[in-house]
C-alpha positions in Angstrom: 87.4 -55.5 -155.2 86.2 -53.5 -158.4 82.6 -53.4 -157.7 82.2 -50.1 -159.2 83.3 -51.0 -162.5 80.7 -53.9 -162.8 77.2 -53.4 -164.0 74.7 -51.7 -161.6 77.4 -50.5 -159.2 78.6 -47.5 -160.6 78.8 -45.8 -157.5 80.3 -48.7 -155.6 84.1 -48.7 -154.4 86.6 -49.6 -157.0 89.7 -51.5 -156.7 92.2 -53.4 -158.8 90.8 -55.4 -161.9 91.8 -59.0 -162.3 95.4 -60.0 -163.4 97.1 -62.9 -165.0 100.6 -63.9 -165.4 101.6 -65.5 -168.7 104.4 -68.2 -168.7 106.4 -70.0 -171.5 107.8 -73.4 -171.0 111.1 -73.7 -171.8 113.3 -76.8 -173.1 114.5 -77.9 -169.6 110.7 -78.0 -168.3 111.0 -74.8 -166.3 108.8 -71.9 -166.9 109.7 -68.3 -167.9 107.5 -65.3 -167.0 106.5 -63.7 -170.5 104.4 -60.6 -169.0 101.9 -60.1 -166.4 98.6 -58.1 -167.6 95.4 -56.6 -166.1 92.6 -58.4 -167.3 89.5 -56.7 -169.0 87.4 -58.2 -166.2 86.7 -55.8 -163.3 86.7 -58.6 -160.4 87.5 -61.9 -161.8 86.5 -64.0 -164.8 83.9 -66.7 -164.1 85.8 -69.1 -166.5 88.8 -69.1 -168.4 90.3 -71.2 -171.2 93.9 -71.7 -172.4 94.4 -73.1 -175.9 97.0 -75.4 -177.1 98.9 -72.7 -178.4 98.8 -70.5 -175.4 96.3 -67.7 -176.1 94.0 -67.0 -173.2 90.1 -66.5 -173.1 88.1 -65.1 -170.2 84.6 -65.6 -169.8 82.0 -63.4 -168.1 82.9 -61.7 -165.0 82.0 -62.9 -161.3 79.2 -60.9 -159.8 77.9 -59.8 -163.0 77.2 -62.8 -165.2 75.8 -62.1 -168.3 76.3 -58.1 -168.3 78.9 -55.9 -170.2 81.8 -57.4 -171.7 81.4 -61.2 -171.3 84.4 -62.5 -173.4 88.0 -61.4 -173.7 90.9 -62.8 -175.8 94.5 -62.3 -175.0 97.6 -63.3 -177.3 100.4 -65.3 -176.3 102.3 -62.3 -174.7 99.1 -61.1 -172.7 98.0 -58.4 -175.3 94.1 -58.0 -175.5 93.1 -59.1 -178.8 89.4 -58.4 -178.4 
């Protein structure tokens, strides 16, 4: 757990950030892995949304709701947009 990267835990133990896998659905209804990315959320997002076009938005951070970066947006390939 990456507690040391969240608000109020600067001296705490640090671990891996949350990760996401991005898949694209194929014509035969199977899925193809596009990329796997580390998210901006130190522990885990509280909520996430996926648009009809495949963009990902992660909201807030478990363990520190309302502090630090509360929204992150990712492209179809998993690149951080903002």
